[in-house]
VOKELO-747832 format. One record per atom (N, C-alpha, C): residue in one letter; x, y, z. Coordinates in steps of 0.05 Angstrom, whole numbers, plus 32768, in hexadecimal, padded with zeros to 4 digits. Atoms other than C-alpha are relative to their C-alpha. Example, Ala and Ser with C-alpha at 12.3 -4.5 7.8 and 13.67 -1.06 7.14 Angstrom:
2
 r    X    Y    Z
 a 8012 7FE8 8000
 a 80F6 7FA6 809C
 a 8012 8018 8000
 s 7FF0 7FE8 7FFF
 s 8111 7FEB 808F
 s 7FF1 8016 800E
end
This chain:
178
 r    X    Y    Z
 m 7FFC 7FF9 801C
 m 80F0 7F3C 7FCD
 m 7FFB 801D 7FFD
 s 8003 7FE4 8004
 s 80F9 7F83 7FB6
 s 7FEB 8006 7FEA
 r 8014 7FF7 8014
 r 80C4 7FA9 7F90
 r 800A 8019 7FF2
 v 7FF9 7FE8 8010
 v 80CA 7FDD 7F5A
 v 7FE6 800E 7FF9
 c 8018 7FF0 8006
 c 8097 8015 7F51
 c 8001 8006 7FE2
 l 8002 7FFB 801D
 l 8082 8016 7F07
 l 7FF0 8019 7FF9
 g 8011 7FE9 8006
 g 8050 804F 7F0D
 g 7FEE 8006 8017
 v 8013 7FF7 7FEC
 v 801B 8073 7F34
 v 7FE6 8009 7FF1
 i 8019 7FF8 800B
 i 7FD1 807D 7F25
 i 7FFC 801D 8008
 v 8001 7FE3 7FFA
 v 7FCA 80C9 7F1F
 v 7FE4 800C 7FFB
 g 801A 7FF5 8004
 g 7F82 80D0 7F0A
 g 7FEF 7FEC 7FF0
 v 8013 8011 8010
 v 7F47 80B5 7EE1
 v 7FFB 800E 7FE5
 k 8008 7FF6 801A
 k 7F2F 80BD 7E9A
 k 7FE5 7FF5 7FF9
 g 801A 8009 8009
 g 7EE7 80BA 7E86
 g 7FEF 7FF4 8016
 l 8014 800C 7FEE
 l 7EAD 8095 7EA5
 l 8002 7FE2 8003
 k 8000 801E 8001
 k 7EBF 804C 7E96
 k 8016 7FF3 8010
 g 7FEC 800C 7FED
 g 7EF5 8042 7ECB
 g 801D 8001 7FF7
 e 7FE4 7FFE 8008
 e 7F34 8054 7EA5
 e 800F 8012 8013
 v 7FEF 7FF0 7FEE
 v 7F6E 806F 7ECD
 v 8017 800C 7FF0
 r 7FE9 7FF3 800B
 r 7FA7 809E 7EBD
 r 8018 7FF7 8012
 v 7FE9 800B 7FF1
 v 7FEA 807F 7ED1
 v 801A 800F 7FF7
 k 7FE6 7FF5 8006
 k 802C 80A4 7ED6
 k 8013 7FE9 8001
 s 7FEF 8018 8002
 s 805C 806E 7EBE
 s 801D 8008 8005
 f 7FE3 7FFC 7FFB
 f 80A4 8069 7ED6
 f 8011 7FEE 7FF0
 t 7FF1 8012 8011
 t 80B7 8036 7EA2
 t 800B 800F 7FE8
 e 7FF3 7FF3 8018
 e 80E4 8047 7E66
 e 7FEC 8004 7FEA
 a 8016 7FFE 8013
 a 80AB 8038 7E36
 a 7FE7 8001 8012
 p 8016 7FFC 7FED
 p 806D 8053 7E5B
 p 7FEC 7FE9 8000
 e 8014 8016 8001
 e 803F 801A 7E43
 e 800A 7FE7 800E
 d 7FF6 8017 7FF2
 d 806D 7FE8 7E66
 d 7FF7 7FFF 801D
 v 800A 8000 7FE4
 v 804C 7FFB 7EA8
 v 7FEE 7FE8 8004
 a 8013 8017 7FFE
 a 801B 7FC2 7E98
 a 800D 7FE6 7FF5
 a 7FF3 8016 800F
 a 804E 7F92 7E77
 a 800A 7FE9 8012
 y 7FF2 8014 7FEF
 y 8067 7F6B 7EB4
 y 7FED 7FF1 8012
 g 8013 800F 7FF1
 g 8027 7F4C 7ECD
 g 7FF1 8011 8014
 p 800F 7FF1 7FEC
 p 7FFA 7F5F 7F07
 p 8012 8012 8011
 l 7FF2 7FED 7FF0
 l 8010 7F9B 7F30
 l 7FF6 8000 801D
 k 8007 7FFF 7FE3
 k 8011 7FA0 7F7C
 k 7FFF 801D 8008
 t 8002 7FE6 7FF4
 t 7FFC 7FDD 7FA3
 t 800B 7FFF 801C
 s 7FF5 8000 7FE5
 s 8019 7FF4 7FE5
 s 7FEC 7FF7 8015
 d 8014 8009 7FEC
 d 7FD7 7FE3 8007
 d 7FF9 7FE2 7FFC
 g 8004 801D 8002
 g 7FDC 7F9A 7FF0
 g 7FEE 7FF6 7FEA
 r 8011 8009 8017
 r 7FAD 7F99 7FB4
 r 8011 7FF8 7FE8
 t 7FF4 8007 801A
 t 7FBE 7F79 7F72
 t 7FEF 800A 7FEA
 l 800F 7FF4 8016
 l 7FA9 7F9E 7F33
 l 800C 7FF6 7FE6
 t 7FF7 8007 801B
 t 7FAC 7F88 7EEB
 t 7FF8 8016 7FED
 l 8004 7FEA 8012
 l 7FB3 7FC0 7EB9
 l 8001 7FF7 7FE3
 s 7FFD 8002 801D
 s 7FA7 7FC2 7E6E
 s 8001 801C 7FF5
 v 7FFB 7FE5 800B
 v 7FC1 7FFE 7E48
 v 7FEC 8005 7FEA
 v 8013 7FF7 8014
 v 7F8D 8023 7E1F
 v 800D 8014 7FED
 n 7FF4 7FEB 8010
 n 7FB6 805E 7E07
 n 8019 800A 800F
 v 7FE9 7FF3 7FF4
 v 7FF9 8080 7E13
 v 8000 801D 7FF7
 l 8000 7FE3 8006
 l 7FF7 80CC 7E17
 l 801D 800A 8005
 e 7FE6 7FF5 7FFC
 e 8032 80FA 7E1D
 e 800D 7FFA 801B
 d 7FF4 8003 7FE5
 d 803B 80F5 7E68
 d 7FF2 7FEB 8011
 v 800E 8014 7FF0
 v 800B 80BE 7E7F
 v 7FF6 7FE9 7FEE
 v 800B 8017 800E
 v 7FF0 807A 7E6C
 v 7FE2 7FFF 8009
 i 801D 8005 7FF9
 i 7FA4 806F 7E69
 i 7FFD 7FE2 8001
 a 8002 801D 7FFD
 a 7F94 802A 7E83
 a 7FE6 7FF8 800D
 r 8017 800B 7FF3
 r 7F5B 7FFE 7E98
 r 800B 7FED 8016
 v 7FF8 8012 7FE9
 v 7F5F 7FD9 7EDB
 v 7FEA 7FEA 8001
 a 8013 8016 7FFF
 a 7F3F 7F94 7EDC
 a 7FEE 8003 8018
 g 8014 7FFF 7FEA
 g 7EFF 7F96 7F05
 g 7FF6 801C 8006
 v 8009 7FE5 7FFC
 v 7EF8 7FE2 7F03
 v 7FF0 8009 7FE8
 e 8011 7FFB 8016
 e 7EBD 7FF6 7ED9
 e 7FF5 801C 7FFE
 d 800B 7FE6 8001
 d 7EAC 803D 7EEB
 d 8013 8015 800D
 r 7FEF 7FEA 7FF7
 r 7EC9 8081 7EFE
 r 8004 7FFF 801E
 t 7FFE 8001 7FE3
 t 7EBA 8077 7F48
 t 8016 7FEC 8009
 g 7FEC 8015 7FFA
 g 7EE3 8037 7F4A
 g 801D 8009 7FF9
 a 7FE6 7FF5 8009
 a 7F1C 8059 7F23
 a 800A 8015 8013
 e 7FF9 7FEB 7FED
 e 7F1B 8095 7F52
 e 800C 7FF5 801A
 a 7FF7 800C 7FE8
 a 7F26 8067 7F8D
 a 801D 7FF6 7FFE
 l 7FE5 800A 8004
 l 7F69 8051 7F6F
 l 8014 8017 7FFE
 k 7FEF 7FE9 8004
 k 7F85 8097 7F67
 k 8015 8002 8016
 g 7FEA 7FFE 7FED
 g 7FC9 809F 7F88
 g 800E 7FE7 8006
 l 7FF3 801A 7FFA
 l 7FDA 8055 7F8B
 l 8019 7FFD 7FEF
 e 7FE7 8007 800E
 e 8022 8043 7F79
 e 7FFD 7FE3 7FF7
 l 8002 801B 800C
 l 8029 8005 7F4D
 l 801B 7FF3 7FFF
 f 7FE6 800E 7FFD
 f 8060 7FD3 7F5C
 f 8000 7FE5 7FF3
 v 7FFC 801C 8007
 v 807C 7F92 7F40
 v 8019 7FF7 800F
 d 7FE8 800B 7FF4
 d 80AF 7F63 7F5E
 d 8017 8005 7FEE
 r 7FE8 7FFA 8010
 r 80F5 7F75 7F47
 r 8007 7FE8 7FEE
 a 7FF8 8019 800F
 a 80FF 7F2C 7F2F
 a 7FF2 7FFE 7FE5
 v 800E 8003 801A
 v 80CC 7F33 7EF6
 v 800A 8014 7FEB
 l 7FF6 7FED 8013
 l 80F0 7F6D 7ED6
 l 8019 7FF5 7FF1
 p 7FE9 800A 800F
 p 8124 7F60 7E9F
 p 801A 800C 800C
 q 7FE6 7FF6 7FF7
 q 816E 7F68 7EAF
 q 8007 8019 7FEF
 t 7FF8 7FE8 800E
 t 818C 7FAB 7E9D
 t 801B 7FFC 7FF3
 e 7FE7 8002 800E
 e 81C7 7FB6 7E6F
 e 800D 801B 8000
 g 7FF1 7FE7 8003
 g 81FE 7FEA 7E6A
 g 7FFC 8013 8017
 d 8003 7FEB 7FEB
 d 81F0 802B 7E8F
 d 7FE3 8004 8007
 t 801C 7FFF 7FF9
 t 81A7 801B 7E9C
 t 7FFC 7FF2 801B
 y 8003 800B 7FE6
 y 8192 800E 7EE4
 y 7FE3 8004 800A
 y 8019 7FFC 7FF2
 y 8153 8004 7F0D
 y 8007 800F 801A
 h 7FFC 7FF1 7FE7
 h 814F 8037 7F46
 h 8001 7FED 8018
 a 8001 8013 7FE9
 a 813D 7FFD 7F74
 a 801A 7FF1 8004
 d 7FE7 800D 7FFD
 d 8180 7FDD 7F66
 d 8016 8012 800B
 l 7FEC 7FED 7FF7
 l 81A6 801C 7F79
 l 7FFB 800A 801C
 i 8007 7FF6 7FE5
 i 8181 8031 7FB8
 i 800D 7FEE 8015
 g 7FF2 800F 7FEB
 g 81AA 801D 7FF4
 g 801E 7FFC 7FFA
 l 7FE4 8003 8007
 l 81ED 801A 7FCF
 l 8010 8016 800D
 a 7FED 7FED 7FF6
 a 8229 803D 7FED
 a 8007 8015 7FEB
 v 7FF7 7FEB 8012
 v 823E 807F 7FCD
 v 801C 8007 8009
 e 7FE4 7FF9 7FFB
 e 8289 808C 7FC7
 e 8009 8014 7FEB
 s 7FF3 7FEE 8013
 s 82B3 80C1 7FA6
 s 8014 7FF0 7FF0
 t 7FEC 800E 8010
 t 82E4 80AF 7F6F
 t 801A 7FFD 800F
 a 7FE8 8002 7FEF
 a 831A 80BA 7FA5
 a 7FFD 7FEA 8015
 g 8005 8015 7FED
 g 82FB 8081 7FCE
 g 7FF4 8009 801A
 e 800C 7FF5 7FE7
 e 82DC 80AF 8003
 e 7FE3 7FF7 8002
 k 801C 8008 7FFC
 k 829C 8093 8020
 k 7FEF 8019 8004
 v 8011 7FE8 7FFF
 v 8265 80C6 8015
 v 7FE5 7FFA 800E
 g 801A 8006 7FF4
 g 8224 80A3 8029
 g 7FF3 7FE8 7FF2
 k 8010 8015 800D
 k 81ED 8077 800D
 k 7FEB 800C 7FEE
 v 8016 7FF8 8011
 v 81BC 807D 7FD4
 v 7FE6 7FFC 800F
 s 8019 8003 7FF1
 s 8179 808A 7FF6
 s 7FE7 8002 7FEF
 a 8018 7FFD 8011
 a 8149 809C 7FBD
 a 8008 800C 7FE5
 f 7FFE 7FF3 801A
 f 8140 80B4 7F76
 f 7FE7 8010 7FFB
 y 8016 7FEF 8008
 y 8115 80EB 7F5B
 y 8004 8009 7FE3
 n 7FFF 7FF4 801A
 n 8105 8108 7F17
 n 7FEB 8015 7FFE
 f 8012 7FE9 8000
 f 80E7 814D 7F15
 f 7FFD 800B 7FE4
 g 8002 7FF8 801B
 g 80EB 8151 7ECA
 g 801A 8006 7FF2
 g 7FE6 7FF9 800C
 g 8135 8161 7EBF
 g 8013 7FE9 8001
 g 7FEF 8018 7FFE
 g 8150 811A 7EC7
 g 8000 7FF6 801D
 d 7FFF 800D 7FE6
 d 815C 80EB 7F01
 d 8012 800F 8013
 v 7FF0 7FF4 7FEA
 v 8175 8108 7F43
 v 8002 7FEB 8016
 m 7FFB 8014 7FEC
 m 8195 80DA 7F76
 m 8003 800E 801B
 e 7FFE 7FF6 7FE5
 e 818B 80E8 7FC0
 e 8015 7FEF 800F
 v 7FEB 800E 7FF2
 v 81C7 80D7 7FEB
 v 7FFE 8008 801E
 t 8000 7FFC 7FE3
 t 81C4 80CF 8037
 t 801D 7FFF 8009
 k 7FE4 7FFC 7FF7
 k 8205 80E6 8057
 k 8009 7FE8 8011
 e 7FF3 8016 7FF1
 e 8234 80B1 8073
 e 7FFF 8007 801E
 g 8001 7FFC 7FE3
 g 8227 80AB 80BE
 g 7FED 8016 800A
 g 8012 7FEB 7FF7
 g 81EF 80DE 80C0
 g 7FE6 7FFF 7FF2
 s 801A 8000 800C
 s 81AB 80F2 80AA
 s 7FFD 8016 7FEB
 d 8001 7FEB 8015
 d 81BC 812D 807B
 d 7FFE 7FF2 7FE5
 t 8002 800A 801B
 t 81AA 8123 8033
 t 8009 8015 7FEC
 g 7FF8 7FEF 8016
 g 81C3 8140 7FF2
 g 7FF5 7FF4 7FE6
 f 800B 8008 8019
 f 81AD 813B 7FAA
 f 8014 8003 7FEA
 l 7FEE 7FFF 8016
 l 81D5 812B 7F6C
 l 7FF2 7FF8 7FE6
 p 800C 800A 8019
 p 81C1 8127 7F23
 p 800C 7FE4 7FFA
 f 7FF7 801A 8008
 f 81C6 80DF 7F0C
 f 8008 8001 7FE3
 s 7FF6 7FFB 801B
 s 81F0 80F1 7ECF
 s 801D 7FF9 7FFE
 a 7FE5 8008 8005
 a 8232 80E0 7EB0
 a 8014 8014 800B
 d 7FEE 7FEB 7FF5
 d 8250 8122 7ECA
 d 8005 7FFB 801E
 v 7FFE 8004 7FE3
 v 8245 810C 7F12
 v 8006 7FE2 8007
 i 7FFE 801C 7FF9
 i 8240 80C0 7F12
 i 8018 7FF4 7FF0
 a 7FE8 800B 800D
 a 8285 80A2 7F04
 a 7FFD 7FE2 7FFB
 g 8004 801D 8004
 g 826D 805A 7F0A
 g 7FEC 7FF5 8013
 v 8013 800F 7FF0
 v 823A 802A 7F25
 v 8009 7FE3 8001
 d 7FF8 801C 7FFC
 d 824E 7FE7 7F43
 d 7FEC 7FF3 8012
 i 8016 800D 7FF0
 i 820F 7FC3 7F58
 i 800B 7FE8 800F
 p 7FF6 8017 7FF0
 p 8233 7F81 7F6A
 p 8012 8009 8017
 g 7FEE 7FF6 7FEB
 g 8266 7FAA 7F91
 g 7FF2 8012 8014
 g 8010 7FF1 7FED
 g 822F 7FD1 7FB3
 g 8006 801E 8002
 k 7FF9 7FE3 7FFE
 k 8244 8018 7FA0
 k 7FFB 800F 7FE7
 v 8001 7FEC 8016
 v 823A 8055 7F75
 v 8017 8013 8005
 v 7FE8 7FEF 7FFD
 v 8279 807D 7F68
 v 7FF9 801B 7FF2
 i 8006 7FE5 800A
 i 8271 80C9 7F5F
 i 801A 8010 7FFE
 t 7FEA 7FED 8001
 t 82A0 8100 7F4A
 t 7FFD 8011 8019
 p 8003 7FF0 7FE8
 p 82B0 812C 7F86
 p 7FEC 8017 7FFE
 q 8016 7FEC 7FFF
 q 8275 8159 7F99
 q 8003 8010 801A
 p 7FFA 7FF2 7FE7
 p 828D 818C 7FCC
 p 7FE7 800C 800E
 a 8018 7FF4 7FF3
 a 8247 81AA 7FD8
 a 7FE9 7FEC 8001
 l 8015 8013 8000
 l 8220 8169 7FDB
 l 7FED 8004 8018
 f 8010 7FFC 7FE8
 f 8209 8175 8022
 f 8002 801E 8007
 e 8001 7FE3 7FFE
 e 81F4 81BE 8027
 e 800C 800C 8019
 d 7FF7 7FF5 7FE7
 d 8204 81C8 8070
 d 801E 8002 8001
 e 7FE3 8000 7FFF
 e 824E 81B8 8066
 e 800B 8018 7FF1
 k 7FF5 7FEA 8011
 k 825D 81E8 802D
 k 7FF5 801B 8008
 g 800E 7FE7 7FFA
 g 822A 821D 803F
 g 800A 800C 801A
 d 7FF7 7FF6 7FE6
 d 8240 8223 8087
 d 801D 800A 7FFF
 q 7FE4 7FF8 8002
 q 828A 8227 8075
 q 8003 801B 7FF1
 e 7FFE 7FE8 8010
 e 8280 825D 8041
 e 7FF5 8018 800F
 s 800D 7FE9 7FF3
 s 8253 8288 806D
 s 800F 8008 801A
 g 7FF2 7FFA 7FE8
 g 8284 8286 80A7
 g 7FF2 7FF6 8019
 h 800E 800B 7FE9
 h 8252 8262 80D4
 h 800B 7FE4 8006
 e 7FF7 801B 7FF8
 e 8267 8224 80FA
 e 7FE8 7FEE 8001
 a 8016 8015 7FFF
 a 823F 81E4 80F5
 a 7FFA 7FF7 801C
end
């Protein structure tokens, strides 16, 4: 069963065991809405949201009563099974549903596979691993670049991106051979 990362514990707040959670959910407080969360080291944590700040959720973790206990959780990613999440509609997708899909151009050219997503503050960025290789490139996950997503068909269709893989375009322009 696939898992979806809903957030990460980024720090603590106060002396009573509250944690600061960077939420990856659309509504930040939903980080605690889908039941107990699993960590990558096998623990199960139950969160209750205390407050939502601009960029983090303040939460209590069942069984954690002091700052020392909360500090021990710092850095843990928080996961749920994909099956407990609601179905998406329209142009909304879970990253976990897209990772591993084939990437093709609108002309039908096979480009690679979706390998990861990142968000550095300017919107989602899709990492693509080149077809038949280990080179990667990055594309904004935006309407300008993404022509379509076909999850049942197993593919993401992109508008042509001539400089997706730096070594191809950069080497040709500089006169160096690959």
